[in-house]
N, C-alpha and C positions, 0 to 999 in steps of 0.2 A: 504493500499500499504506500510505502514511503516514496518509491519511484513514481508511482501513479500520481501522487499528490504533487511532486515536483514537476512532472511532465505537464500536468494540467496547468500549473502556475506559469510555466514557460510558454505553453501554447497560447494562453490568454494574453500574455504580454506581447507575443508576436501579432496576434489578431488585432490588438489595439494600434499597432504601428503600420500594418500593411494588410492588403487583401491578396493573398497568395492562392493560386489554383492548386493547392496541395492537400493531400490526405495522408495522415500517419496512423497506421493500425498497429496495435500491440499484440504480443503473443497470447494475451487473454481475451482477444476479440474487441477490446476497447478501441474506439476510433476518434481521432481528433481532426476536425476540419479547420483550415487556416484561412478561409475566405468564403465569399458568396459565389457559387458557380453551379452549373448543372452537372458537369463532368470535370473531374480534376485532370490537370495536365500531367501531374506527377503523383505517384503513390509510393510511399515508403512503408515497408513492413518490418517491424522489429521482431526478430526470431526468438529472443529470450530477454530476461531482465538485464543481462549483462550489456545489452546494446543501449539501454536507456542512458548510460553515462555519456555516450557520444552526443546526445541531444541536449544535455544540460551544459550551457555555455559552449555550444558547438564551434568547432573550427573545421577548416577544410581537412586538416590532418586527422582529426578525430572522426569526422564523417567518412573520409576516404578509407581510413583503417578499418572502421566497422564494416564497410561494404566489402573491402578486399578479404577480410577474415570471415565473411559470411554471417556476421551478426545482424545485418540488415540487407534487405533486397529492395530494389527499386523498379518501378515500371514507368514508362513514359519515353518520349523522344529524348535522346541523350543530351542535346543542346538545352532542352528545358530542364533536365535533371541538374546539369551544371549551373544553369542560371539560378534555379531555386536554391541550390546548395550555397551559392554565393550570397543570396538574399538572406537565408537563415543565419549565416555567420555575421553578415553585416548588421542585421537587426539585433543580434544577441550579444555580440562582444562590446565591451566598453571601448571608448576611443583609443586608449593605449593598446588594447588588443587588436584594434583594426589597423592602426597606423604606425605603431611602434615596431619598426623593422630592425631586428637584430642582425648583426654581422657575425657570421660564424665562419671560422677558417679551419682547415683540416691540414694534417701533416701529409705532405705529398712526397713520396719516394717511389722508386721504380717498382718495387714489389707491390705496394698498395695501389698504385695507379694502374698497374697491369691487371690486378684483381678486380678493380672497379670497372675497367674497360670490358673485361671478360663477362662480368655480371650483366652489363647493359647491352653489349653488342653480340655476344656469343650465344644468344638464345637458340637460334638456328637461322640459317640463311633462308629457309623456306618460310619461316615466320615473317620475316621482313618482306619477302617477295610478294606476299599476299596483299599488302596494302601500300607498298611503295610503287613508284613508276617502273617502267620496263628496265631502265638502267640501274635501278635501285640506288637512287641518290637520296640519302637520309639527311637533308638539310633544306633550308628555305629555298623554294622555287622563285622564279622571276617572271611575273605576269606583265609583260610589256603593255598589253592592251586590256588585260583583265578577263578575256574570254578564251584564253588558251587552255588546252587540256593539261593535265599534270605532266604528261610525257613531254609536250612541247615546252612547257614552262621550265622544266628542269634542264633541257638542252639550252634554252635561252639563258638560264642562270649561268651555266658553265661558259657559254660564249661571252656573256657579259663580263665575267671575271677575266677571262683570257684576253678579251679586247681591252679591258681597263688597264691591264698590266703590259699592254703592247707587246704581246708575245710574238716573236718572229721565227721563221724557219731556221732550224739549226741551233737555236738557243737551248740552254739547259734549264729544266724546270724541276723544282722539288715540291712535292705535294705532301704536307705534313698532316697525317690523319687521312689517308687516301680512300678510306672506305672500301667499297667494292670495285674501285678503279675507274669510275666513269670519267672523272676529270682528266686523268693521265691518258686514258684511251682517246678522248676527244682532242687533247692537246697534241698527241702524236699523229692521229689520223688527219685532222683538219688543219693543224698549224705546223706540222712537221718538226715538232720539238723533240729533244732528247730528254726523257722524263725519268725521275726517280720518285716512287711513291712509298711512303712508310706508314706503318700501322702497328698497334699493339694487339689487335684482334686477330686471333688465329683463324676464325671462321671467315672474316673478311679477306685475309691474306690468301686463304685457299681458293676462294671463288675468284678473286681478282687475278690470281695467277693463271687460273684456267681461262679466264676471258682474254688475257694478254696472249696466251698461246693460241687460242682459237682465232684471234685476229691476226696472227702472224707478226706480232710486233715486239718479239723478244729482243731484237737489236735496238729498239728505240725506247723500250720501257723496262726499267728494273724495279722490282718490288722487294721491299725489305721488311722483315718482322723485327722492328727495332724501336727503342725509345728515342724520341727526338733529341734528348740530352746527349745521346751517344753518337749522333750523326756528325760526319765530317765532310770536308770538301767545300766548294764554292759554286754558286749557281747564279745564272742570269736572272731568274725569276723564282719566287717562292710563293706558294699558296698554302693557306691554312683555313679550311672550311669546316666549321662546326667542331673544332678541336680544343680551342683555348679555354672552353668552359671547364675542362679537366685540369687546368694548370694550377689554379689556386691564386687567390688575390695577392698573397704575399710574394708569390713567385713570378708575377707578371714581368717585372723588370728583367729578371734572369731569362725568362722565356724570350722576350724581344731581343735581349742581348745575344742570345744564342742564334736567333734568326739573323741578326745583324752580322754575326761572325760567319754565317753560311752564305751571305749575300755578297756578290761582287760589288765593287765600288759604284758602278753605274746601274745596278740592278733595281728591281722593283718587287715589292711584297704586297700581297693581298691578304688581309686578315678578315675573315667573315665569321661572326659569332654572335651568340645571344648575350644581351646585357641586361642589367637591372635598371629600372627606371627610378630607383631611389638614389639621390645624390650621394648618399653615404655608402653605396654598394651593399645595402641591406637586403634581406630576403624579401620575397614576394609576400604581400599581406595575407591575412586570414589563415595562415598555416599552410599555404600551398607549397612553399619551399620545403617545409618540414616533411610533408608527404613525399615529395620527389626524392629528397635525400634518403628517406627510409626505404622506399620501395622501388625507385626507378633509376636514379642517377647518383650513386654513392659518391660523396666527396666532390660533387659539382659545386662550383662557385661562380656567381655572375657579377662581374664588375660593372659599375656605371661607365658609360662611354668616356666620361672625363678622366677616370682612372686609367682607362685604356690608352688615351692620348698622352697622359702624363708619363705612364710607364714606357711608352714608345720613345718619348723624347729623352727620358732618363737613360735609355739604352742606346741613344745615338741615332734614332730614326726620326725622320720628319714626315708628318702626315701631309700627303698631297691631295687626297680626296676622301670625303666622308659621305656615305649614303645610308639613310634610314630605310630599311625594308620591312618595317613592322607590319604594314598592311599585307605585304606579300606572304609573311609567315603565318598570319592569321588565316589567310585563305588556304595556304598549303596544309596547315594542321586540320582545318575543317574538311578538306578533301581526304586526308589520311584517316580521319575519324570516320567518315562515311564509308570509305573502303574497308576499314576495320569491321564496321557493323555488318557489311555485306558478306564478310567471310567469317562471321562469328563461330559457326559450327566447326569449321576446319581449324581455326585458331585455337579453340579449346582442345581439339585433339592433339595439336602440335605442342602447345605450351601449358595446358592444364587450366582449370577454372580460375585459380588464384591469379596467375600471370595474365590471363585474359582480362580479369577485372582491373588489375593494376593498369594495364596499358589502355584499356577502354577509358578510364577516368583521365589518365595522363594526356592522351591525345586531344580529347575534347576539352579538357581543362586548359591546355596550352592554347588552343584556338581562342578560348574566351579571354585568357590573360593577355595575349597579343592584341586582341581586338580592343581591350579596355585599358591599354597602356600600363599594364603591370609588369611586363617585360618587353624588350625591344630586340631588334636585330640590326647590326651595323656592318657594312662593308667599309674597311679602311684600307686605302692604298698608301703605301709609304716607301721611302727610300732612305739612303744614308743621309744624315744631316750634314749641312755645310757645303752642299753642291752649288754650283753656279745657277742662278735663276734661269739662265738660258737653256738649261736642261729640261725645264718644265714646259709642257704644251701651253699655248696661249688660251685655249678654251677646253671645255669638256666635250666638244662636238665629236671628237674621234670615237668616244665611247659608244655612240649611238649609230655609228656606221656599220653596215653589214660586215661581219668578220670575213676576212679573205683567207680561205683555206690554203693548204699547201699546193693543191692542184691549180687553183686559180692564180696563186702567186707565180708558179712555174709558167703558166700560160702567158701571164702578163710580161714576165721577164723575157720569154721567148719572142713575144711580139715586139718588145722594145729593141731587142737585138736585130730582128729582121728589119725593123723600120730603119735602124741606123745603117744596116747593110744596103738597103734600098737607096738611102740618101747618097751613099758612096757610089752605088751602081744602079742608076735609075732603071735600067733594063731588067733588073732582077725582080721577078714577081713577088708580091707580098701574099702570104698564105692566109692572113687575117684569122689567126687562131681564136681570137676572142669571139668572133661571130660563129665560128665553128664549134665552140664549146657548149 
């Protein structure tokens, strides 16, 4: 009876503040309605008295944990479930609970970071294949017009990155956290670059290696199962996409210093990653960060973009370009969440009920968080500090020109040579390879 009394008091307080299309039913058949409606959009069922604690001063961490552990079940459209969950926490928590974002840091060493990567990425390649795009790009897509398919938007994202860093045929490219190899494959095939991709995920490494072999690109692409801290050499271009969230706030200057050491003096770097919208680099509000740390992304830490830029400068790198892709990631996560729902039965077979529940909440929750400015995504292009201003482009116009692939580059070069030859010998015919392509 104690829990029932406390729940009744809590439900009444919520009803006085808002009209929610929500019904909560208890293990003993008691039902609480949270608004005036004919049919609820969301129904929550508590399976035992142990679940009641999650609804007394609820947070996203408490509600998420209760769902993941099977202490409560939910019915309704997933986006409505997430929205109602946020409303319950917003209406229940005191101001300091809502907006007091703590900063948590973790010890990051090679052993613990590898274990965290394995937990998050080595579920199974088939698991990710069910809800990602055809190339299995597990990072924010780029919707140039907003109506692209996920497959189209992920290719556009890769091209957007490679065009931003002005990748040229024959240049060397290092991709830190290469995933299943989509970026290095595109860089080799379309830009004729010499690529090295590194990852700590054994599953990703295995599949990426298979893809490189299948494409016949072993001479252009080298994949390594290695920690970025152990990487050596120098490269014309470096990309890091969706990786620096694993680095740790306190280690960002070291991370960018390592990148600077791997970069040639006239090279360019693209860092693409999720950031906190709290100026102090605190966690996302309402307990969302706590849920992700516990169940999804161990030891992940999100810096505010100001900390990213400061750490870059401390490491001897200058920011040349900064782009906020928060809207793009909200849309990407929403598509992922829809794909995940469509393959629910198969995902449960592959990953089990608990992991299915974890990722179901995670993907839909991320879509909501990006949509409502609780987290963001920035692409930062940088190079070594202290270079002449003449090395910088006059405008950003080049970023939005169609990327010239290796084949197109060779055709244009051949055309120029033939044109010069014709100027020397006017009787020599011009093959006009551009029109023939």
